[in-house]
Structures are given as C-alpha cells and as structure tokens.
C-alpha positions as CSV (number, residue, x, y, z in Angstrom):
1,X,27.5,-28.8,-9.6
2,X,30.1,-26.5,-10.8
3,X,30.4,-23.2,-8.9
4,X,29.0,-20.5,-10.8
5,X,28.4,-18.3,-8.5
6,X,28.7,-16.7,-4.5
7,X,26.2,-15.0,-2.4
8,X,28.1,-13.4,0.8
9,X,26.1,-11.2,2.7
10,X,26.1,-7.8,2.9
11,X,29.3,-6.7,5.7
12,X,29.2,-2.8,5.8
13,X,31.6,-2.9,3.0
14,X,32.3,-2.1,-0.4
15,X,34.6,-5.1,-1.6
16,X,33.5,-8.8,-2.1
17,X,35.5,-11.9,-3.5
18,X,34.2,-14.6,-6.0
19,X,35.6,-17.9,-6.1
20,X,34.7,-18.9,-10.1
21,X,36.6,-18.9,-13.3
22,X,35.9,-16.5,-15.7
23,X,36.9,-15.6,-20.0
24,X,36.4,-11.5,-19.6
25,X,35.8,-9.5,-16.6
26,X,31.8,-8.3,-18.7
27,X,31.0,-11.6,-18.1
28,X,30.7,-11.3,-14.3
29,X,27.9,-9.7,-12.8
30,X,26.3,-8.6,-9.5
31,X,22.8,-8.6,-8.3
32,X,21.9,-7.1,-4.5
33,X,19.1,-8.8,-3.2
34,X,17.1,-8.4,0.1
35,X,17.4,-11.6,1.2
36,X,15.1,-13.6,3.5
37,X,16.3,-16.5,4.8
38,X,13.4,-17.5,7.3
39,X,11.3,-18.4,3.9
40,X,10.7,-21.0,2.0
41,X,12.6,-21.9,-0.8
42,X,12.2,-20.0,-3.5
43,X,10.3,-17.2,-1.6
44,X,13.6,-16.1,0.4
45,X,14.4,-13.2,-2.5
46,X,12.4,-10.1,-1.3
47,X,13.5,-7.8,-3.8
48,X,16.8,-7.5,-6.3
49,X,18.6,-5.2,-8.1
50,X,21.1,-5.4,-11.1
51,X,24.4,-3.6,-10.5
52,X,27.0,-2.5,-13.1
53,X,28.8,0.6,-11.0
54,X,31.6,-1.9,-9.7
55,X,35.2,-2.7,-11.0
56,X,37.8,-6.1,-10.5
57,X,40.9,-4.9,-10.0
58,X,43.3,-6.3,-12.3
59,X,46.3,-7.0,-9.5
60,X,43.2,-9.2,-7.5
61,X,41.0,-10.6,-10.6
62,X,38.6,-12.7,-8.1
63,X,37.2,-9.4,-6.2
64,X,34.6,-6.7,-7.1
65,X,35.0,-3.3,-5.5
66,X,31.8,-1.0,-5.9
67,X,32.1,2.1,-7.5
68,X,31.3,5.0,-5.2
69,X,27.4,6.4,-5.6
70,X,25.5,9.9,-5.0
71,X,22.5,9.1,-2.6
72,X,21.6,6.0,-0.7
73,X,19.9,3.3,-2.1
74,X,17.9,0.3,-0.6
75,X,20.9,-1.8,-0.7
76,X,24.1,0.4,-0.4
77,X,25.3,3.7,1.0
78,X,26.7,6.7,-0.2
79,X,29.0,8.3,-0.9
80,X,31.4,4.7,-1.2
81,X,28.7,2.6,-2.4
82,X,29.4,0.4,0.6
83,X,26.4,-2.5,1.3
84,X,24.4,-2.5,3.5
85,X,23.8,-5.5,6.5
86,X,20.0,-4.5,6.4
87,X,17.8,-3.1,3.7
88,X,16.1,0.4,3.6
89,X,13.4,0.4,4.4
90,X,12.8,-3.5,4.6
91,X,15.2,-4.1,7.1
92,X,16.4,-7.7,5.7
93,X,19.6,-8.7,5.5
94,X,21.6,-7.8,1.6
95,X,22.7,-10.2,0.0
96,X,25.3,-10.1,-2.8
97,X,24.8,-12.1,-5.6
98,X,28.1,-12.7,-7.7
99,X,27.8,-14.7,-10.8
100,X,29.5,-15.4,-14.2
101,X,26.9,-15.1,-17.3
102,X,29.4,-16.0,-20.8
103,X,28.7,-15.0,-23.6
104,X,27.7,-17.0,-26.1
105,X,27.4,-14.6,-29.3
106,X,31.0,-15.3,-30.4
107,X,34.1,-17.8,-29.8
108,X,37.4,-16.3,-27.9
109,X,39.4,-17.5,-30.8
110,X,39.1,-17.5,-34.6
111,X,40.9,-19.6,-36.8
112,X,41.8,-19.3,-40.4
113,X,43.1,-21.6,-42.8
114,X,47.1,-22.0,-42.6
115,X,47.5,-20.2,-39.3
116,X,48.9,-21.4,-36.1
117,X,47.1,-22.6,-34.1
118,X,47.6,-21.9,-30.3
119,X,47.2,-24.0,-27.4
120,X,45.6,-21.0,-25.2
121,X,43.0,-20.0,-28.0
122,X,42.1,-23.8,-28.2
123,X,41.9,-23.7,-24.6
124,X,39.5,-20.9,-24.1
125,X,36.8,-21.9,-26.9
126,X,36.4,-25.1,-25.0
127,X,36.4,-23.1,-21.4
128,X,33.9,-21.1,-23.1
129,X,31.4,-23.9,-24.0
130,X,32.7,-25.6,-20.5
131,X,31.5,-22.5,-18.8
132,X,28.2,-22.2,-20.8
133,X,27.3,-25.6,-20.4
134,X,27.9,-25.4,-15.9
135,X,25.4,-22.1,-16.2
136,X,22.7,-23.7,-18.0
137,X,23.3,-27.0,-15.6
138,X,23.0,-24.9,-12.9
139,X,19.6,-23.0,-14.7
140,X,18.2,-26.4,-15.0
141,X,18.9,-27.9,-11.6
142,X,17.4,-24.7,-10.3
143,X,14.4,-25.4,-12.0
144,X,14.2,-29.3,-11.1
145,X,14.1,-28.3,-7.5
146,X,11.8,-26.1,-7.5
147,X,13.2,-22.5,-8.7
148,X,13.1,-20.5,-11.9
149,X,17.1,-20.3,-13.5
150,X,17.8,-16.3,-13.7
151,X,16.3,-14.6,-17.5
152,X,15.0,-17.8,-18.3
153,X,11.4,-16.6,-18.1
154,X,11.8,-13.1,-19.5
155,X,8.3,-10.4,-19.4
156,X,7.9,-10.6,-23.0
157,X,7.6,-14.5,-22.5
158,X,4.6,-14.1,-20.6
159,X,0.9,-13.5,-22.3
160,X,-0.8,-10.7,-21.3
161,X,-3.3,-11.7,-18.9
162,X,-2.1,-14.8,-18.3
163,X,-1.8,-15.3,-14.5
164,X,-5.3,-14.8,-13.4
165,X,-6.5,-15.8,-10.1
166,X,-6.4,-19.5,-10.5
167,X,-2.9,-19.5,-10.6
168,X,-2.5,-18.0,-7.4
169,X,-2.2,-20.3,-4.8
170,X,-4.4,-18.6,-1.4
171,X,-4.6,-21.7,0.9
172,X,-4.8,-20.4,4.6
173,X,-3.3,-24.1,5.3
174,X,-0.6,-23.8,3.5
175,X,0.4,-19.8,4.3
176,X,4.1,-20.5,3.1
177,X,3.2,-21.4,-0.6
178,X,0.9,-18.4,-0.6
179,X,1.8,-16.5,-4.1
180,X,2.5,-12.8,-2.3
181,X,3.2,-13.3,0.8
182,X,3.3,-9.8,3.3
183,X,6.9,-10.2,3.2
184,X,7.2,-9.9,-0.4
185,X,5.4,-6.3,0.0
186,X,8.2,-3.4,0.9
187,X,7.6,-1.2,3.6
188,X,5.7,2.0,1.8
189,X,5.5,0.1,-1.0
190,X,1.8,0.2,-1.7
191,X,0.7,3.4,-2.5
192,X,-2.6,5.4,-2.8
193,X,-2.4,4.9,-6.7
194,X,-2.3,1.2,-6.2
195,X,-5.6,0.7,-4.3
196,X,-8.8,0.2,-5.9
197,X,-11.1,2.4,-5.1
198,X,-13.8,0.7,-3.1
199,X,-11.4,-0.1,-0.6
200,X,-13.7,-2.9,2.5
201,X,-12.1,-2.9,5.9
202,X,-13.4,-5.9,8.2
203,X,-11.1,-5.1,10.6
204,X,-9.4,-2.1,12.3
205,X,-8.5,1.0,10.8
206,X,-5.8,2.5,12.6
207,X,-4.6,6.2,11.0
208,X,-2.3,8.0,12.6
209,X,-2.2,10.9,9.5
210,X,-4.9,12.9,7.4
211,X,-7.3,10.5,5.7
212,X,-9.5,10.9,2.5
213,X,-11.7,9.4,1.4
214,X,-13.3,10.3,-2.0
215,X,-15.8,7.4,-2.3
216,X,-17.6,5.0,-0.5
217,X,-16.0,3.9,2.9
218,X,-17.0,0.6,5.1
219,X,-15.6,-0.2,8.4
220,X,-16.8,-3.8,9.6
221,X,-14.8,-3.0,12.8
222,X,-13.8,-0.1,15.1
223,X,-12.1,3.0,13.2
224,X,-9.8,5.2,14.4
225,X,-8.8,8.6,13.1
226,X,-5.3,10.1,15.3
227,X,-5.7,13.3,12.7
228,X,-8.1,14.4,9.9
229,X,-10.5,12.7,8.5
230,X,-12.4,13.7,5.1
231,X,-15.3,11.7,4.0
232,X,-16.7,13.2,0.6
233,X,-19.0,10.4,-0.2
234,X,-20.9,7.7,2.2
235,X,-19.1,6.3,5.4
236,X,-20.6,3.4,7.0
237,X,-18.9,2.2,10.3
238,X,-19.7,-1.9,11.2
239,X,-18.2,-0.9,14.9
240,X,-17.5,2.2,17.2
241,X,-15.4,5.4,15.9
242,X,-13.2,7.1,18.0
243,X,-12.2,10.4,17.4
244,X,-8.5,11.3,19.3
245,X,-8.3,15.1,18.6
246,X,-8.9,18.4,20.8
247,X,-11.1,19.9,18.1
248,X,-14.1,19.5,16.5
249,X,-16.3,17.0,14.2
250,X,-17.6,18.6,11.3
251,X,-21.3,17.2,9.9
252,X,-23.0,17.3,6.7
253,X,-24.6,20.6,5.9
254,X,-27.4,22.1,3.8
255,X,-30.6,23.8,3.2
256,X,-33.9,21.9,3.9
257,X,-34.0,20.8,0.5
258,X,-31.0,18.8,0.4
259,X,-32.5,16.4,3.5
260,X,-31.4,12.8,2.3
261,X,-33.9,10.1,2.5
262,X,-34.3,9.6,6.0
263,X,-32.8,6.6,8.2
264,X,-32.9,6.4,11.5
265,X,-30.5,7.8,13.4
266,X,-28.8,10.3,10.6
267,X,-27.9,13.8,12.0
268,X,-26.6,17.0,9.9
269,X,-27.3,21.0,10.3
270,X,-30.0,22.4,8.5
271,X,-28.7,25.6,7.1
272,X,-32.3,27.0,6.5
273,X,-33.4,27.2,10.3
274,X,-29.7,27.4,11.4
275,X,-30.2,24.3,13.7
276,X,-28.7,20.7,14.2
277,X,-31.6,18.1,12.6
278,X,-32.0,14.4,13.5
279,X,-34.5,12.0,11.7
280,X,-35.9,9.9,14.2
281,X,-37.9,7.4,12.1
282,X,-40.6,9.0,11.1
283,X,-39.5,12.3,11.0
284,X,-36.7,15.3,10.7
285,X,-35.9,17.0,14.4
286,X,-34.2,19.6,16.0
287,X,-31.3,18.9,18.5
288,X,-30.1,19.8,21.1
289,X,-29.8,23.8,20.9
290,X,-29.7,25.6,24.0
291,X,-30.4,29.6,25.2
292,X,-27.5,32.6,24.1
293,X,-27.0,35.9,25.0
294,X,-24.7,38.7,25.1
295,X,-21.7,38.0,26.6
296,X,-22.3,34.2,26.8
297,X,-25.5,35.2,29.1
298,X,-28.1,32.2,28.3
299,X,-31.0,34.2,28.2
300,X,-32.8,34.4,24.4
301,X,-33.7,31.1,23.3
302,X,-35.0,31.8,19.7
303,X,-37.2,29.7,17.9
304,X,-38.6,30.3,14.1
305,X,-42.4,31.9,13.4
306,X,-43.2,30.1,10.3
307,X,-44.5,26.4,10.4
308,X,-43.5,24.9,6.6
309,X,-44.2,21.4,6.5
310,X,-46.0,18.8,8.2
311,X,-45.4,18.3,12.0
312,X,-46.7,15.8,14.5
313,X,-46.1,16.8,18.1
314,X,-43.9,13.6,19.5
315,X,-46.0,10.6,21.4
316,X,-46.4,12.0,24.9
317,X,-44.7,15.0,24.6
318,X,-45.8,18.5,25.1
319,X,-44.9,21.9,22.9
320,X,-44.4,25.2,23.8
321,X,-43.9,27.8,20.8
322,X,-43.3,31.8,20.9
323,X,-46.0,33.6,19.1
324,X,-47.2,35.0,16.7
325,X,-47.1,32.4,14.4
326,X,-48.0,31.4,11.3
327,X,-48.8,27.8,9.5
328,X,-48.4,27.8,5.8
329,X,-51.7,27.3,3.5
330,X,-51.7,23.1,3.0
331,X,-49.7,22.5,6.3
332,X,-51.0,20.8,9.1
333,X,-49.7,20.5,12.3
334,X,-50.8,17.6,14.2
335,X,-51.5,17.3,18.1
336,X,-52.3,14.5,19.3
337,X,-55.1,13.8,22.2
338,X,-54.1,14.2,25.3
339,X,-51.3,16.3,24.5
340,X,-51.1,20.4,24.1
341,X,-49.4,23.1,22.1
342,X,-49.6,26.2,23.8
343,X,-48.2,29.5,21.6
344,X,-47.5,32.5,24.5
C-alpha cells in the first residue's frame, strides 16, 4: 500500500515532516485529531479538525509549519500554533494527520496539436493518475478493514432520519462496539441545551454547583446538593437527600386554598395560618412551632381563635386551646370518646 499520509503525534512543536510525494502544495492537507490508541480500530479518533493555517517551506518541501494563532484551541496553543501533546479539556494524545488529496478536476499539463511534448509534462500527468489511484486504493482498503475512507460519505449523502435506534449497537457484553462511547464525548460538551426536558436519574446524583429543575425531577437513589437546588416542579427522591449547606431549606408555601391533594408525609408552610403543616394521611395538621417572645424569651404561644374546617382530634390525644373560640357555621370539631378538648 502506497504511503499517502503520515500521522506523527503532537510533541509541543509547530513543525512536522511527511514522506509522501505530491504534485502541488495545495494537495497536501492537514488534520488534527484527539486520538486514543487504547480503543478498538474505528473508535480511536475522538475528534478531528481540518487545519489550513500552515505553510510548506520552499527549502524543505517535506515539512509543514503551523502558522501563529490568536487563541488556544483543543489541539494547539497560541501564539505559535504549537500542537499540544494532549488535548484540552479531553486530555487525549493529539495526532497530526498529514495527507495527500490530489486534485482530479484537471491534468497538470495540456497538449495541443503541433506543440512539443515534454517528458516532465507526461510524467506529471501520469503521476496525477497514479496518486489519485493510490489515494482511492487506500480508501478502499480502509473500508475493507472496517473503516470508512475520509470524505467518502458526506452529510448530504445521509438521508434524514436514516440512522435510527436499530442502527446503533447497544450491547453491554460488547461494550467496545457501542455506537457512542464515553470517550467520544468531550468534557463539558454536553450542555443543558443538549438534554431532554425529562431526565430520570437512577443512580447517585452529586451536584457541586447550583441546580435548577424547571420540570419534574425523579431521583432513584441518593441525591447530594452541595450548592443551591431549586425545584420549580415536582421532585421525587427514591433515596436519601443530603443538603451540605449552612443555610436553610425553603419549603413550598401558600394559603390554605393552595393545599395540594394530600399525600402522607407532605409538608408545607401555610401563609393563611402562618404555620408549618403536614399531611398525616387523613388531614393537614400543624407541625412544630414553639413559644416566642420579645428578646428571645420563650413566653408566648399564640393560637388562632376561629375553626374554619372540620377537625378530629388525633386518636388518644387531648387538646388545649386558649379561648374564646368561634366555630364557623357548618364546621364540626370531633372529640373521640375518652379524649378531651379543654378551652381556657
């Protein structure tokens, strides 16, 4: 197989040599790649980028020198355009692919009737044919050995929706053959714009920064939030919840009429009654609360004086209320047998 490309690894410099012949400098192309040799053949190129900012010095036509660049990239550092040894942020080895792509739109020399035929012109025309055949041969060999030649399939050649779930391998027993492996996703590449509105987390979620959930959040295991967590809709936790903060947990609040359909264990703050309340499986009842007073003296325990909804004393519990008390029309307070409600 004829040599039509060289793939030296980045060494922190800007100059790299190649060994193949070519007709014109514009036939020499360069591509920088994040490369992982530990992966199966066909999965080793993590990402790639075509580079045109390089020169071939007249005094050394088998070298490329990268031009200066204005800012660092995944593959190069500014200002000299030096190729990184390892990519940032992916931390994969960077490979320099220098290859030949011979132009096939015109021959190097054109002959006219009665004109002289130079040996060099004939050689150039034949070399063009030879180089094109070598490049196509290498592309075919790549396909035969499991790869796809460069520029063989263009984006426009793939029919819309042609690649569906049935064409993506997902076998846990053949992990190396998965269609999209973890090493093919660059660090920080998956942003919120690439996530579905519905995310089901079956394992542990550890959030070190602020987390905002605008839709339903379901956690099948432990969830740890090391910073602010805001839930604008339903949040369901299948495991323990740990809040590593010296601040506070803000509960849902609203007037009595905002109470949701009660589910045992629910807790909220009732702004009508200015108290915390929880649903015990039967009714909403006050939670916590203690006496307060000026200067922090725990002296005064304030209670309401109007019963607005039906109420039944908890089984085996007595109640004490500071009177006077008004029971609204149609409202019933039930005191089970053997229990007492004392109004003082």
